[in-house]
N, C-alpha and C positions, 0 to 999 in steps of 0.2 A: 504494500500500500504506500502511495506517495503522498506526502503532505503538501497541501496547497497553501501558499502564503500570499497575502495581499499587502501592498504597500499602503500605508495610511499616512495621511497628512495630519499634523497636529491640530486637533479641534475640528477636523472636517470629515473624518471617517475614511473609507477606502477611496483611493484615486484610481478609478477604472480607466479613464480616458485622459490623456494629456490635455491641458488647457487649449493648446493650439488646434486640437482635433475636434473640439466640441462644436456642435451647431453647424449651420450652413448659411450662406449668404445668397439670396436670390434677388437679382436686379430685374425689375419689371421691363417689359417691352417698351412701354411709353417713356421710361427714363432713358433707355438707350436711344430711342427716337429723338428725344430732346437733345442729347449729346450730338447725334448725327446732324440734326438741323443747325445747331450752333456752329459745328465744324464747317458746314457748307456756307453759312453766313460769313465766316471768317475769310473764305476764299472769294465769294461773290463780291464782297465789299459793300460800300454804301449803295443804297437803292434809291432810284428816283421816285418821286411821288407816284402812287398808283400801282407800284410793282409789289407783288406778293413776296414775302420773304420765303426762303427755302423751307420746306417741311419734309418729314421723313416718316416712313412706316418701317417697322422692324419685326422680324420673327426670330425669337431666341429659342434655340434648342441646345440644352445642356450648357456648354461654355462657348457656343458659336452664335454669332448674330448675322443674319442676312438682312441687308439694308437696301431700301429703295429711297432715293432722295429726289425730290421734285424741285426744280429750279426754273427761274426766268432769267434769261441772259440778254445782254445788249448785243446788237448786231450792226455792222459787221465786226467780226472778231474771231479769234482762234477758239472756236467752240470745243473742238476735241481736246485742246490743251487745257482749257478751263475745267472741262468735265474730268480729265485725268487728275488735275490738282484737287478737285472736290473729292474724288475717290481716295487719293492718298491721305488727305486731311481727315476724312471720316474714319478710315482704318486706324490712323495714328491716334486720334482722340478716343475712339471707343476702346482700343487696346490699352491706352494709358489710364483712362478714367474708370472704365468698367472692368478691365482685366479680361476682356473677351477676345476670342479669335474672330476675325471677320473674313470669311471666305468669299463673300460676294457683296459688291456695292454696285447697284444699278442706278445710274444718274439719268433721270428723265427730264428733258427740257420741255417744259409745258408751253412756254411762250417766248418769242424773240421780240425785243424792243429795239427799234432803230435808234442809233445814236445820231445826234445832229452833225451833219457834215459841215466842214468849215465854210463851204459856199452858202449853205442854208443859213448859217449864222450871220452872214453878211447880206442876206436878202435875196440871193440868187438861188435858183433851183436847178 
């Protein structure tokens, strides 16, 4: 017969699980969506009046978040480059702030806003 011993903490009884192993942290989808939206805003920059700020939807499964970010961009411009910067920023912020892996970020451009050309600013079209 083998004797079973338990480690006891003074005044607390047996310590079955180390303090760092107790409990779990769950971050809601909407919290990760807010992080992703703010990350996209950082890339898009200041918005002209009437332009909707970026928003996101997220599906979290275990420790991975799949993100869809909806943005409005000015045109003409490097749309592909800006979308790539949004993707990188979202991945970085979600990884840093929520500690989640982001295997997919889909950037959906909902609307393009024409920027004023220099000729239009001088009254010519």
